[in-house]
Rosetta silent file (secondary structure, phi, psi, omega in degrees, C-alpha in Angstrom):
SEQUENCE: XXXXXXXXXXXXXXXXXXXXXXXXXXXXXXXXXXXXXXXXXXXXXXXXXXXXXXXXXXXXXXXXXXXXXXXXXX
SCORE:     score description
SCORE:     0.000 S_00000001
   1 L     0.000  128.265 -178.723  -31.036    5.328   16.240 S_00000001
   2 L  -104.022  148.352  178.537  -28.443    4.318   18.778 S_00000001
   3 L   -99.308  127.454  179.929  -25.120    2.681   18.059 S_00000001
   4 L   -63.916  145.779 -179.289  -24.284   -0.277   20.288 S_00000001
   5 L   -73.497  128.014 -178.892  -21.226    0.199   22.454 S_00000001
   6 L  -102.440  117.749 -176.435  -18.275   -1.736   21.101 S_00000001
   7 H   -65.093  -35.890  179.348  -15.932   -2.994   23.794 S_00000001
   8 H   -64.359  -39.249  178.693  -13.034   -3.392   21.337 S_00000001
   9 H   -64.254  -40.503  179.589  -13.333    0.240   20.295 S_00000001
  10 H   -63.521  -36.770  178.912  -13.284    1.321   23.933 S_00000001
  11 H   -67.843  -38.011  178.711  -10.097   -0.679   24.470 S_00000001
  12 H   -68.417  -37.851 -177.725   -8.478    0.968   21.435 S_00000001
  13 H   -66.445  -28.667 -177.340   -9.524    4.433   22.553 S_00000001
  14 L  -107.003   19.083 -178.935   -7.847    3.989   25.936 S_00000001
  15 L   -75.513  155.793 -179.000   -4.728    2.197   24.743 S_00000001
  16 L   -81.023    5.577 -177.285   -1.311    3.561   25.752 S_00000001
  17 H   -59.065  -43.488  179.569   -0.123    3.786   22.125 S_00000001
  18 H   -62.025  -33.024  178.563   -0.586    7.586   21.814 S_00000001
  19 H   -67.118  -38.451  179.015    1.505    8.084   24.965 S_00000001
  20 H   -66.858  -40.104  179.723    4.309    5.980   23.501 S_00000001
  21 H   -65.276  -35.914 -179.560    4.214    7.942   20.242 S_00000001
  22 H   -73.123  -23.900 -178.091    4.418   11.228   22.128 S_00000001
  23 L   -90.058    0.800  177.624    7.413   10.035   24.129 S_00000001
  24 L   -66.685  149.237  177.928    9.480    9.180   21.045 S_00000001
  25 L   -66.319  154.583 -178.331   12.572   11.304   20.551 S_00000001
  26 H   -62.772  -29.742 -179.563   12.342   14.207   18.127 S_00000001
  27 H   -65.268  -36.393  176.362   14.952   12.611   15.867 S_00000001
  28 H   -65.302  -41.640  179.486   12.641    9.647   15.193 S_00000001
  29 H   -65.977  -40.918  178.796    9.793   11.990   14.320 S_00000001
  30 H   -64.127  -38.171  178.309   12.051   14.010   12.046 S_00000001
  31 H   -65.315  -39.391  179.615   13.206   10.834   10.347 S_00000001
  32 H   -70.798  -34.173  176.628    9.651    9.686    9.722 S_00000001
  33 H   -66.478  -39.968  177.642    8.713   13.110    8.348 S_00000001
  34 H   -60.791  -43.216  179.167   11.720   12.937    6.032 S_00000001
  35 H   -63.123  -40.033  178.578   10.621    9.527    4.764 S_00000001
  36 H   -63.894  -40.825  177.498    7.123   10.882    4.109 S_00000001
  37 H   -65.365  -38.994  178.154    8.561   13.785    2.112 S_00000001
  38 H   -62.900  -43.660  178.136   10.750   11.404    0.104 S_00000001
  39 H   -63.694  -40.358  179.299    7.724    9.252   -0.729 S_00000001
  40 H   -64.232  -45.921  179.675    5.714   12.328   -1.697 S_00000001
  41 H   -65.026  -36.744  177.542    8.454   13.662   -3.968 S_00000001
  42 H   -63.242  -45.000  178.982    8.860   10.209   -5.519 S_00000001
  43 H   -63.982  -41.544  178.667    5.151    9.989   -6.315 S_00000001
  44 H   -64.995  -41.094  178.453    5.116   13.491   -7.794 S_00000001
  45 H   -63.244  -43.802  178.094    8.192   12.666   -9.873 S_00000001
  46 H   -64.466  -39.793  176.804    6.678    9.455  -11.209 S_00000001
  47 H   -63.490  -39.813  178.355    3.457   11.273  -12.055 S_00000001
  48 H   -65.494  -43.736  178.739    5.409   13.971  -13.866 S_00000001
  49 H   -62.154  -41.713  178.807    7.378   11.415  -15.862 S_00000001
  50 H   -65.009  -41.721  179.039    4.203    9.595  -16.873 S_00000001
  51 H   -63.988  -40.976  179.213    2.566   12.868  -17.889 S_00000001
  52 H   -66.678  -38.536  178.546    5.560   13.935  -19.975 S_00000001
  53 H   -64.187  -41.608  178.494    5.646   10.539  -21.710 S_00000001
  54 H   -66.063  -41.716  178.491    1.954   10.804  -22.612 S_00000001
  55 H   -63.260  -40.263  178.675    2.436   14.370  -23.821 S_00000001
  56 H   -61.480  -45.038 -179.748    5.413   13.291  -25.940 S_00000001
  57 H   -64.556  -40.091  179.068    3.407   10.531  -27.617 S_00000001
  58 H   -66.795  -39.556  179.563    0.497   12.878  -28.334 S_00000001
  59 H   -66.084  -41.799  178.054    2.842   15.519  -29.779 S_00000001
  60 H   -62.298  -42.709  179.457    4.557   12.973  -32.032 S_00000001
  61 H   -63.239  -42.417  179.058    1.183   11.771  -33.328 S_00000001
  62 H   -65.189  -41.789  179.664    0.057   15.343  -34.072 S_00000001
  63 H   -67.347  -33.902  175.522    3.298   16.176  -35.875 S_00000001
  64 H   -66.353  -40.818  176.514    3.001   12.998  -37.957 S_00000001
  65 H   -61.829  -42.161  178.150   -0.555   13.990  -38.920 S_00000001
  66 H   -62.863  -42.280  179.364    0.721   17.457  -39.873 S_00000001
  67 H   -63.665  -40.522  177.791    3.534   15.959  -41.954 S_00000001
  68 H   -66.226  -37.390  178.548    1.076   13.716  -43.810 S_00000001
  69 H   -67.436  -41.272  177.990   -1.230   16.670  -44.472 S_00000001
  70 H   -66.842  -39.691  178.550    1.633   18.758  -45.834 S_00000001
  71 H   -65.069  -32.988  178.353    2.830   15.832  -47.955 S_00000001
  72 H   -70.978  -30.182  179.100   -0.689   15.428  -49.383 S_00000001
  73 H   -72.919  -40.120 -175.751   -0.762   19.096  -50.412 S_00000001
  74 L   -78.394    0.000    0.000    2.610   18.959  -52.156 S_00000001
């Protein structure tokens, strides 16, 4: 099975965009890497906070069940 040649894809493959990206100064690349790390750390932090909140709610529910069981024994 052959794939028809797409003229738009050929134009994208030979576009000068990669050359422009390679000619950017190193400070711009470092800044974009820094932004990516900040976004990554933010996502990990939000995930951690959500996980801790869920764990807290589950722990409170278990301790309430334990308290009710102890109260039923006494």
